[in-house]
C-alpha positions, 0 to 999 in steps of 0.5 A: 877671788872666785874665777866664777866672777871673772871674764873668760878672755882666752887669747894670745899675747906678747910682752917684750922689752926692746934691748936697743932702746929700752922701750917696753910693749905688750900686744894682744888679740882675742875672740872677746870684745874690747880686749884692750882695757883688760889684758895689756898694761904698761908704764914707761920706766916700769914694765909691761903686763899681759893678764888673760885666760879667766882674767883677773885685770888687777894683775896689771896695775898691781904688777906695775905697782910692784915693779915700780917699787923695785920688785923684778917682774918674776918677783912681782908675778910670784907675789901676786900668784901666791895670794890668788886662789884662782891662779890655776885658771890664770895666764899672766906674763910680766917684764920689767924695765931691766928686761927680767921676764916671767910667765905663768900658765895655770894648770886649768887654763883651757887647752891648747895653752902655754907660753915661751919665755926668752930671757935673752931676747927679753920677751914672753909669748903666751896663749890659751884656747888656741887652735893648736899647740904650735901657736905660741912657739910660732909667735916666739920665732916670729918675734926673734926673726922680725926687724924694725922697732918694737911695735913692728916686732910685736905685730909680727908675733901676732900675725904669726899666731894668726897664720898658725891658727890662732884662737880656736873661736876666731878673732874679734879685738886686738890692742898694742901698747908701747911705752918709753924706756924712761918716764918723763912725768908726762904719760901722754908723751911716754906712750909711743903707741896705745891703740885698740881695735874693739870689734873687727873681722880681722883685728890684727890686720886693722891693728897694723893699719892703725899702727901705720897711721900712728907712725904718720902722726908721730912724724907730723908731731916731730915735724912741728917740733922741728919747725919750733926749732927753725930746723926746716930741713928736719921738718920737711923730712918728717912731714914727707915721711908722714905723707908717705905713710898716710897719703890718703889723709889730706889733713896732714899736708894741710897742717904742714902748709899752715906751719910753713906759712906761719914761719915765713915760707909761704912759697913752699906752702902754696903748692901744698895748699893747691894739692890739698884743695884739689883733693878736698875743696872744703879745706879752703873754707877752713883757712879764714877761720884759722885767722880768727883763731890766730892760727894764721897771721891776720894778713889778708894778702897771705890769705888771698894768695892761699885761697887763690890756689883753689881750682874754681873751674 
């Protein structure tokens, strides 16, 4: 493939495997619009890929396919590079479900360009067209030192790149994908994080904000599952965690209250409804609509009690 037909996605990125959980992830920032559909690729139980520089996006799906068929990440990368006449303008990193990792920085990638592969910590960082050649070593050090889950450590690497100068052109978009260690057969459940910032003056900071929101909604989903199992103590913990992470989103406690009301715990739900209606009165208008949609019982007394929590002054 001729490099003249490819997009110059000069950027920095990280691919990694969480040694504790087996989760796989990739995160990226670039001075290029909508980097998310181009650079990061990941599949639960298979691996993760970052493909950049004069980017050939096919390294993503082809690399995952090779790893899905049993090739190691280094083997998959070697095979794709061998068949690519434009390999010297490519920068690619891959990691597989066993933590085997490899990276390639072509000799014609625009300086400053390079990568760090850490086989023991199971990650690779790579960057090109950077402000200086300390960006990717700083990313590696930040990832090794970071605490928390895989998404938190991936973000720490991106933030380190920014502190070190980042892309010489500036910043524009960012993305993060984190998938489970094992595939469930339900891809929508296998993706813990799949977030993109298409165009923003501070894309890494915005990506961190979105990760925080995703954490809140993950807790909400876990709370709903706990309610289904009648584990109300666990549900309460999950809902409280969601509200703490995203206190500005009134919809989260609203659905918490609805779930409690549906499970015979109206007394616990009413103070939550009261707080929601005080912040955003329009939510009271939603309550009767839920009865018609069978998302609340057809119980006029219950609905009256809920709506009585409105502050009509």
